[in-house]
C-alpha positions in Angstrom: -15.2 -3.1 -12.7 -16.9 -0.5 -10.5 -15.6 3.0 -11.0 -13.9 4.5 -8.0 -15.5 7.5 -6.5 -12.1 9.1 -6.2 -8.6 8.2 -7.2 -6.0 6.6 -4.9 -3.4 8.9 -3.2 -0.8 8.6 -5.9 -3.3 10.0 -8.4 -5.1 12.4 -6.1 -4.5 16.0 -5.2 -4.5 16.5 -1.4 -7.5 18.7 -0.5 -9.0 20.1 2.6 -12.6 20.1 1.7 -14.8 18.7 -1.1 -18.6 18.6 -1.4 -20.4 15.3 -0.8 -21.1 13.3 -3.9 -24.5 12.0 -4.8 -25.4 8.5 -5.7 -29.0 8.5 -7.0 -30.9 10.6 -4.5 -28.5 9.8 -1.6 -25.4 11.7 -0.6 -22.4 9.8 0.5 -20.5 11.6 3.2 -16.8 11.9 2.5 -14.1 10.5 4.9 -11.3 12.9 5.8 -8.0 11.0 6.3 -5.3 13.1 7.9 -2.1 13.0 5.8 0.1 15.7 7.4 -1.4 17.9 10.3 1.6 20.2 10.2 0.8 21.2 6.6 -3.0 20.9 7.0 -3.2 18.4 4.2 -5.9 15.8 4.1 -7.0 13.0 1.8 -10.7 13.1 0.9 -12.2 9.7 0.2 -15.7 8.6 -0.6 -16.4 5.2 1.0 -17.8 2.4 -1.1 -21.4 1.4 -0.4 -20.9 -1.9 -2.3 -20.7 -5.1 -0.1 -17.2 -6.6 0.2 -16.5 -9.9 -1.5 -16.2 -13.0 0.6 -12.4 -13.0 0.2 -12.1 -9.4 1.4 -14.5 -10.0 4.3 -12.4 -13.0 5.4 -9.2 -10.9 5.2 -10.8 -8.0 7.2 -11.8 -10.5 9.9 -8.3 -11.7 10.6 -6.8 -10.7 14.0 -3.1 -11.5 13.4 -0.6 -11.1 10.6 0.1 -14.2 8.5 3.5 -13.0 7.2 6.1 -12.6 10.0 9.5 -11.6 8.8 11.2 -8.9 6.7 11.0 -7.9 3.1 12.4 -5.2 0.8 10.2 -3.8 -1.9 11.3 -1.7 -4.8 8.8 0.5 -6.8 9.4 2.2 -10.1 6.9 4.6 -11.7 7.3 5.9 -15.3 4.8 8.7 -15.8 4.9 10.5 -19.1 8.5 9.6 -19.5 9.6 10.7 -16.0 10.9 8.0 -13.7 10.5 7.9 -9.9 11.9 5.0 -7.8 11.7 4.2 -4.1 12.4 1.3 -1.8 10.3 0.1 1.2 11.7 -1.9 4.1 9.0 -4.0 5.8 9.2 -5.7 9.1 6.3 -7.7 10.8 5.4 -9.6 13.9 2.1 -11.2 14.5 0.6 -7.9 15.8 2.7 -5.1 14.4 4.3 -3.9 11.2 6.7 -1.2 10.2 7.2 0.3 6.7 10.2 2.5 6.0 10.2 4.1 2.6 13.3 5.8 1.1 13.2 7.8 -2.2 16.1 9.4 -4.0 13.8 12.5 -4.4 15.0 15.6 -2.5 13.3 16.3 0.8 10.6 16.9 1.6 8.9 14.0 -0.2 6.0 11.8 0.9 8.0 8.8 -0.2 10.7 9.2 2.4 8.5 8.3 5.4 7.8 5.5 7.8 4.6 3.9 9.2 4.4 1.8 12.4 1.1 -0.1 12.6 -0.2 -1.7 15.8 -3.1 -4.2 15.7 -3.5 -4.2 19.4 -3.9 -0.5 19.8 -5.7 -0.2 16.4 -3.6 2.7 15.4 -0.7 3.7 13.1 2.1 6.2 13.7 3.3 8.1 10.6 6.9 9.4 10.7 8.6 11.9 8.4 11.8 13.9 8.3 11.5 17.6 8.9 13.4 19.5 6.2 14.3 22.4 8.5 16.4 20.6 11.1 16.3 16.9 9.9 14.4 15.8 13.0 11.8 13.0 12.8 8.2 14.2 13.4 5.3 11.9 13.9 1.5 11.7 14.4 -1.0 9.0 15.0 -4.1 7.8 13.1 -6.8 5.5 14.4 -7.6 2.3 12.6 -9.4 0.9 10.6 -9.7 3.4 7.8 -13.0 3.0 5.9 -12.3 1.9 2.4 -13.7 3.3 -0.8 -14.2 1.8 -4.3 -13.0 -1.6 -5.4 -9.8 -2.9 -3.8 -8.7 -5.3 -6.6 -8.7 -5.6 -10.3 -10.1 -9.0 -11.5 -7.5 -11.3 -12.9 -7.0 -14.9 -13.9 -4.5 -17.6 -13.1 -2.4 -18.4 -16.2 -0.3 -21.4 -17.1 3.4 -21.6 -16.4 5.7 -20.6 -13.5 8.7 -18.3 -13.2 11.6 -18.2 -10.8 11.9 -15.0 -8.7 14.6 -14.9 -6.0 14.9 -18.6 -6.3 11.2 -19.2 -5.6 8.6 -20.7 -8.0 5.9 -18.2 -8.7 2.6 -18.5 -10.5 1.3 -16.0 -13.0 -1.9 -13.9 -12.7 -2.9 -11.5 -15.5 -5.4 -8.7 -15.9 -6.2 -7.6 -19.4 -8.7 -4.7 -19.6 -9.4 -1.8 -21.9 -7.9 0.6 -19.4 -5.4 -1.4 -17.3 -3.0 -4.2 -17.9 -1.2 -6.2 -15.2 1.1 -9.2 -15.0 1.9 -10.5 -11.6 4.1 -13.3 -10.3 3.1 -14.7 -6.9 4.7 -17.1 -4.5 2.0 -19.3 -3.0 4.4 -20.5 -0.3 4.6 -17.1 1.4 1.6 -15.3 2.8 0.9 -11.9 1.2 2.0 -9.0 3.5 -0.4 -6.8 1.5 -3.3 -8.8 2.9 -2.0 -8.2 6.4 -2.0 -4.5 5.7 -5.5 -4.5 4.3 -6.7 -6.7 7.3 -5.5 -4.3 10.0 -6.1 -1.0 8.2 -9.3 -1.8 6.3 -8.1 0.2 3.4 -5.0 1.0 1.2 -5.8 4.7 1.6 -3.2 7.2 3.1 -0.3 4.8 2.6 -0.4 4.2 -1.1 2.2 6.9 -1.8 4.7 4.4 -0.4 3.0 1.0 -0.8 1.1 0.9 -4.1 -1.6 -1.7 -3.7 -4.6 -0.4 -5.7 -4.5 -2.0 -9.1 -1.1 -3.7 -8.5 -2.2 -6.4 -6.0 -4.3 -9.5 -6.7 -7.1 -10.8 -4.5 -4.9 -13.7 -3.5 -3.1 -14.8 -0.3 0.1 -15.6 -2.3 2.9 -13.1 -2.0 3.4 -10.8 -5.1 7.1 -11.0 -6.0 7.1 -9.2 -9.3 4.2 -7.0 -10.7 4.1 -4.9 -13.9 1.1 -2.6 -14.3 0.3 -0.2 -17.1 -2.4 2.5 -17.5 -2.1 2.9 -21.3 1.4 4.0 -22.2 1.5 7.1 -20.0 1.6 5.6 -16.6 3.5 2.4 -15.7 4.5 0.8 -12.4 6.8 -2.1 -11.5 6.9 -3.7 -8.1 9.9 -6.0 -7.4 10.7 -7.8 -4.2 14.4 -7.5 -3.6 14.5 -9.8 -0.6 12.1 -11.6 1.7 12.7 -13.6 4.8 9.9 -15.2 6.8 11.5 -15.3 10.3 11.5 -13.7 13.7 12.4 -10.0 13.6 14.4 -7.5 15.6 12.1 -5.6 17.9 14.4 -2.6 17.6 13.1 -2.1 14.0 9.9 -0.7 15.4 11.8 2.3 17.0 12.0 5.0 14.3 15.0 7.4 14.2 17.0 9.1 11.4 19.1 5.9 11.2 16.0 3.9 10.3 16.4 5.1 6.7 20.0 3.8 6.4 18.9 0.4 5.1 19.7 1.3 1.5 
């Protein structure tokens, strides 16, 4: 596995500047991804110079979403014995998606936010709740975001199936010296994570609400249950609480304070 030039957002301190890193005799210019302009916080990423795999190249070339419908994802992280949980509501049409994340952490928290993504405009609008007066503030980022490092851990398809939400799922496993992951995927439902990668070009600047690095397989099947561990000190669980491939309510793409009342 190729070592990442920097860590994903959930492992990274938000910095304003950082010197360019060298690779051999060449310097790789960092990409500055705006996280919160009001707080002057940015994500600094060093793009990968490695060619993408054929699978990723095909995903990036897609022009519409394959999953159309709604889903609710629940994440749990146990870090050195401390547990953080949050829920993400996802709605998608062929051209747009909205992710609304709700955490039980007190405001302000990056995990109580929303993201509206538009393929046609090649942009995403990030929403958060202002702590001072509970108003919703927002700002826009252009897409795609240039990726860095490897997007997927290698894994293998194992024997056996498991029922998750009444759906027959196949098993994929990564067993490495650093990371371990067991994932149950539904081949009958297109992966909404591949749609996100396709339109954004990267997991960066959203992986505080949708954890994709290391948790998601290079597969078009929908991950329904994923357990990931970095040793014993950092563990993640992704569980799909509900998923419905179907037409969606256009009103879901209008973000207000009531948007977070899905819990």
